[in-house]
KOLMILO-543276 format. One record per residue: residue in three letters; x, y negated, z negated of N, C-alpha, C, O in turn. Coordinates in steps of 0.02 Angstrom, whole numbers, plus 50000, padded with zeros to 5 digits. Each point is the difference from the previous one (the first is absolute). Layout:
% residues N
alaXYZXYZXYZXYZ/...
***
This chain:
% residues 55
met540614545341465499674993749982499654997150062500294996050036/lys499095006149975499634996850056499524995049971499735001049945/pro500154993450091499554994949974499295002649992499795004450038/pro499844992949914499315002349991499574998250060500124994850031/pro499375009249985499574998550058499624993549989499844998249944/leu500034998250111499674993649996499305000549969499784995449965/ala499885010150048499335001049972500034999949924499584996949967/ala500935006450005500085000249927500154993049973499754998149947/leu500654998150091500164993249979499374995750000499884996249953/ala499715004650099499394996150006499525001549942499664995549975/arg500325010850004499565001949944500324998449933499685000649948/gly500954997350053500334998049938500205005949957500034999349939/gln500115006550092500195005949960500734999849979500205003449953/thr500194992750083500714999649983500124993449963499724994850019/ser500685005449930500114994049960500414994950040500455001950037/pro499384991649956500364994850036500755000249987500404998550044/lys499785003349894500715000249982500365005250042500554998750026/lys499155007149981500305005450039500064998050073500505001450033/ile498984995249992500014997750070500604995350010500365000450050/arg499744995149902500554995250004500675003750001500444998350040/val499625006749917500625004049997500115003650066500555000150026/asp498915002950002500055003550064500214995250055500435001650041/ala499274992449960500174995050051500744998149994500354999350050/leu499874999849888500704998249988500465005650024500504998750032/thr499325007449951500405005850021500055000350076500535001250028/met498894997850005499995000250073500414994450030500345000950051/thr499634993249918500394994250024500745001649994500394998850046/ile499815003849896500715001749989500225005250051500544999550028/ala499045005549983500165005250049500084997150070500455001850036/ala499104993549982500034996950066500644995950008500345000550051/val499824995649898500624996050002500605004550004500474998850038/asp499525006549922500555004949999500095003050070500565000750024/thr498885001150008500035002950067500304995050049500435001850041/leu499344991949956500254994950045500754999149990500384999750049/leu499834999849889500724999049985500415005950026500534999150028/thr499205006949962500365006050022500064999950076500545001550027/lys498914996950008500014999850073500504994850024500385001250046/asn499614992949922500474994750020500715002149988500444998850042/ala499695004449901500675002349984500235005150053500574999750023/asp498995004949995500165004950052500174996650065500485001850034/ala499134993249984500104996450063500684996449999500375000150049/val499784996849895500644996349993500585004950005500504998650035/ile499455007149931500545005050002500095002550071500565000750025/arg498885000850008500035002450069500334994950045500425001750042/leu499404992049949500284994550040500764999749990500384999350048/lys499845001349889500714999949986500365005950032500554999250027/ile499145006649970500305006050031500074998950075500525001550030/val498954995950001500004998750072500554995050017500375000950049/arg499694993849911500514994950012500705003049996500434998650042/cys499685005649908500655003349992500155004550059500565000050027/ala498935003749995500085004650057500174996050063500435002050039/asn499224992449970500124995950060500704996949997500344999550052/ala499884998549890500664996949992500555005050014500534998350027/ser499365008149954500535005050006500085002650072500525002750017/thr498964996450025500055002650069500334994950045500095001250060/
***
């Protein structure tokens, strides 16, 4: 699922509805990525804290 090229959008070859769906999909993917990265960072932080506490 790659977004349609801007040239095609400018010429109106892609339906506005599809563009909206693509934008929504990309937004969800971006949020998902951010949440995953944050979760990884939090887990890593907890692991580091545990390791520091045990030494």
